[in-house]
N, C-alpha and C positions, 0 to 999 in steps of 0.2 A: 155638029157637036153631039157626042154620044150621050146616052142617058146616064151612064156612069159619071162622065165628066160633069154633066148638069147636076147630078146628085151631090157631087163633091163641092160644086160651086154654091149650091143652096146651103149645104152644110157650113161652108166657110162664111156665108152671109148671115147665118142664123135664121134662115127662112124655113121654119119647120112646116108651115102649111104647104109650100111648094115641094119641099123634100118628101113629105108624106104622099103627095100626089104622084111623084116619080116612083117612089119605092112600092107603091100599091100596084104597079104594072107587073103582072105575073111573068112577063117575058124577060124581065131583068134577073140575071143570075147573080145573087149576092153571095159571092165567095167569102171565105174567112178574110182573105187579104183586103178585099174591098170594104168589108165591115170594119176591119182594123183601121183602114185609111179614113173612113168616115168618123170613127171614134177618135182617132188621133186629131183630126181637124177640129171637131166639136169640143174635145177636151182641152186642146191647146187654146181655144178661144174662150174657154170658161163657160161654155153654153150648157149648163146642167140640164136644161129642158130637152135638148136634142140628145144628149148622152143618155138620159133616162129613157127616152123614146126608143133609141136604138137597142139598148140593153134589154128592155122589156120585149121588143118586137122579135129579136133574134136569139136572145138568151145564150150567148156564147159560153162554152165550158171553160175556155181559157182566153186570155188576152195577150196580145203581142207586147213586147217591151216598149215599143214606141208609144203605145197608148198610156202606159204608166208614166213614161217620161213627159208626155204632153200634159197629163194631169198635174204633174209636179211643177210645171212652169205656168200653169193656168192662173195661179193666184186666186183661185176660186175654191173656197172650202166646200161649197155645195157640190161642185163637180168632182172634187177629189173624194168626197164621201161615197159617191156612187161607184167609183172605180175601186176604192179601198174595200167596199163591202163585198166585191167579187173575189178578193184575195187579200185578206188582212196581213198575210205574211210579206206582202210587197214592201211594207214599210221598213223591213230589215234586210231586204235583198240588195245586191250590188248589180248595177246596170253597166256592163262593160267598163270602160275607163272613166265613166262619168261619176261613179260612186253610188251612194245611196240616193233615194228620192229626196231626202233632206238636203244633201249636198247639191243636187240638181236644182232644187228650189232656191237655195241660197245663191247659186251661181247666176240665177236669172234675176236676182234682186227682189225676190218675193216680199210681200208686206210682213211686218212683224206679227200681225194677226194670223196670217197663213202659217208662218213658221211655228208660232205657239201651238196652233192646231196640230201640226205634224208631230211636235214634241209630245202633245197630250195623248196621241194614239200610239206612241211607242217608238218614235224615231230616236235613235241614239246618236247624239252629237259627238261622241268620243270615238265613233267607229270610222275607220278609213283603212285603205290597203296600201301596199307599197307603190302601186301605180296609179293612185287616185289622190287628188288634192283633198285635204281635210276640210270638214265643214267650217272649222274655225278660220282656216286660211281664206276660204271663200267669203266668210262674213267680214273679215278684216279688209278684204279688197273690194267688195261690192257695196259697202255701206259707208256713209260719210261720218258716222259717229260710232263710238264704241258700244252703243246700246245693244246691238245684235251679238257682239262678242260676249258681252256681259250676260245676255239671256242664255247663250249656249253654255257658258261656264256654270251658270246657276243650275243647269240641267245635266251637269256631269262632264262636260268637255274638259279635257286635260290640255294645259298649255304646252307641256313638254313634248317635243317631237312633232308638234302640229304644224310648224312653219308659220305660225300666225304672226309672229313679230316681223319676219322678213316680208310677209305679205302686206302688212300695214305699212312697212317702210317703203315698199315698192309703189304703193299708192300715194305716198306722201301724207298719210293720215296722222298728223301730229297728235291729235287728241287720243286716237286709238293706241298709238305707240306709248304715250304717257300712261294711259290706263293700264296697259299690259305690264309696263315696268312697275307701276304701283302694285300690281298683283303678283309681283316677284317673278315675272317671266325672265328667263335666262337670256341675256343679250348675246351669249356665245353658243346658244343651242342652234345648230344648223337646220334642224327640222327636216322637212322633206317637201317643201313647196317651191316650185313644182319638182325640184330636186334639192338635195342638201344645199342650203344657201344661208350665209350669215347676214343678219339684219344690217350690220354696219356697211358691209360691201354693197348691199342693195341700196341703202340710203346714199352712199357716195356716188353710185352709178346714176341715181336720179337727181343728184345735185341738191339734196335736201339737207341744208346746213343745220337747221334747228333739230332735225331728227338725229343727225350725227352727234350733235352736242348732248342730246338726251341719252343716247346710247352710251356714249363715253362716260358721262357722269355716273351712269348706272352699271359700269363695269365692263363694257364692251372692250375686247382686247384687239387693238389695232394691229397687233403683230401676227394675228392668225391669218392663214392663207386659205383661199378658196380652192375649188376643184381644179383650177388652172394654175395654181401655185402662186397667185398674186395676193398681196396684202391690200388693205384698204387704201393705203397711201399710193401703192402702185396704180390702183384704179383711178385715184384722184389725179395723178400725174398724167395718166392716159387721156383723161378728159380735160386736163389743164384747168381744173377748178382751183383757182389760187386760194380762195377763202377756206376751202376744205383742206387743201394741202397745208396751209398755215395752222389750221386747227389740229391736224394729225401730227404735225411736227413739234407741237408743244411738249 
């Protein structure tokens, strides 16, 4: 086993004493790529002690995107603070099709405390692009209650165009769907999660009768067609869901 492999293993285990011993060997060539691998591993594990050690020892001028992404899924405020200090602009940047670091953290199911921290340092929950899932849509799909969606809307996230209602419907999250409708989310807004999708169609596909009822009572139009030209009742017939077929035929 090479010293580099050993270093990565110690990093993964959080064994800073052994890692220090390996990295003190002058024969080991610590390239930028190796340093980024070590930082990715330690950041992803939320090991702030090792991240601090590596950053102080090698003082890299830049960091690879994978290090930022790892810090975003670490669920460790102490770890993220160290990475953020190296480039405060990272909180507003997009990372390929994964979106912002806030979106990445939400997709990983990060704790409310971690999300609140990201918001406090400038993460914008209203920001997404045409090819990324919105933070709100991630929040609706990854969390079992509407609390995270509520937190994001309190920090400026906009319901319109976010795809949040379809996302909640896909998960079968009745409480979140109800909360969104109470907040005047448009049940006929196709949004963009992960492509323009109507919440009623999504609920029908999932067989979520209660969500279908909620959407219809709040103005969902069962006559609208999805991207493939199907109405909600077409989908219900495709899945042979008799209860939903009966509901839509009323």
